[in-house]
C-alpha positions in Angstrom: -33.4 -4.9 -25.7 -33.4 -4.8 -22.0 -29.8 -4.7 -20.7 -29.5 -6.3 -17.3 -26.6 -5.0 -15.3 -25.9 -6.5 -11.9 -24.2 -4.1 -9.6 -23.0 -4.5 -6.1 -24.4 -2.3 -3.5 -22.2 -1.5 -0.6 -23.1 -3.3 2.6 -25.3 -0.9 4.4 -26.5 -0.7 8.0 -30.3 -0.9 8.3 -31.6 -1.2 11.8 -28.4 -3.0 12.9 -28.7 -5.7 10.2 -26.2 -6.0 7.3 -27.9 -6.3 3.9 -25.9 -8.0 1.2 -26.7 -8.4 -2.5 -23.8 -10.8 -3.2 -22.4 -13.9 -1.5 -18.7 -14.5 -1.3 -16.9 -17.7 -0.6 -17.2 -17.3 3.2 -21.0 -17.0 2.9 -21.2 -20.0 0.6 -19.1 -22.0 3.0 -21.4 -21.1 5.9 -24.6 -21.9 4.0 -23.4 -25.2 2.4 -21.0 -26.4 5.0 -18.4 -26.9 2.3 -14.7 -26.3 2.6 -13.3 -22.9 1.4 -11.9 -24.4 -1.8 -15.2 -26.0 -2.6 -17.0 -22.8 -1.9 -14.8 -21.1 -4.5 -15.5 -23.9 -7.0 -19.3 -23.5 -6.4 -19.0 -19.8 -7.1 -17.1 -20.4 -10.3 -19.7 -22.9 -11.6 -22.5 -20.5 -10.7 -20.8 -17.6 -12.4 -20.5 -19.6 -15.6 -24.2 -20.4 -15.5 -25.0 -16.7 -14.7 -22.9 -15.5 -17.6 -24.6 -18.0 -20.0 -28.1 -16.7 -18.9 -27.1 -13.0 -18.7 -24.2 -12.5 -21.2 -24.4 -8.7 -20.9 -24.3 -8.6 -17.1 -21.2 -7.5 -15.2 -19.8 -10.1 -12.8 -17.6 -9.6 -9.8 -14.8 -12.1 -9.2 -15.4 -14.5 -6.3 -18.9 -13.3 -5.7 -22.3 -14.4 -6.9 -25.6 -12.5 -6.7 -27.6 -13.7 -3.7 -30.8 -14.1 -5.7 -29.1 -16.3 -8.3 -27.4 -18.5 -5.7 -30.7 -19.0 -3.9 -32.5 -19.7 -7.2 -30.1 -22.4 -8.3 -28.9 -23.9 -5.0 -32.1 -23.6 -2.9 -34.7 -23.7 -5.6 -36.1 -20.3 -4.7 -37.4 -17.6 -7.0 -38.1 -14.2 -5.7 -37.5 -15.3 -2.1 -40.2 -18.0 -2.3 -39.4 -21.8 -2.5 -40.7 -23.4 -5.7 -43.0 -26.4 -5.4 -42.4 -29.3 -7.8 -45.4 -31.2 -8.9 
C-alpha cells in the first residue's frame, strides 16, 4: 500500500520568491479575508478532512498543505481550476 507522507519543506529562496508548501493562519486570513480566529477554525476543519482522506499522513499543527487548501477552498486540482458541468 502506498504510504503518503506529507512533509514540510523549509521555505526556500528561489529567484527572490518564497516558496511554501503549507499555509498557516496568516496565509488563510489573507486569502479569505477572514479574522485570525476564523482562519484557525478553517485550518482545523480542513485538517480533519485531510486526516479522513489520508489517515497515515503526518499533519502539522496550525498548518494545512497548500494543494489541499486550494483543492477544497478554491476548487483546484493540480493547480488548475475544475469546471463543473
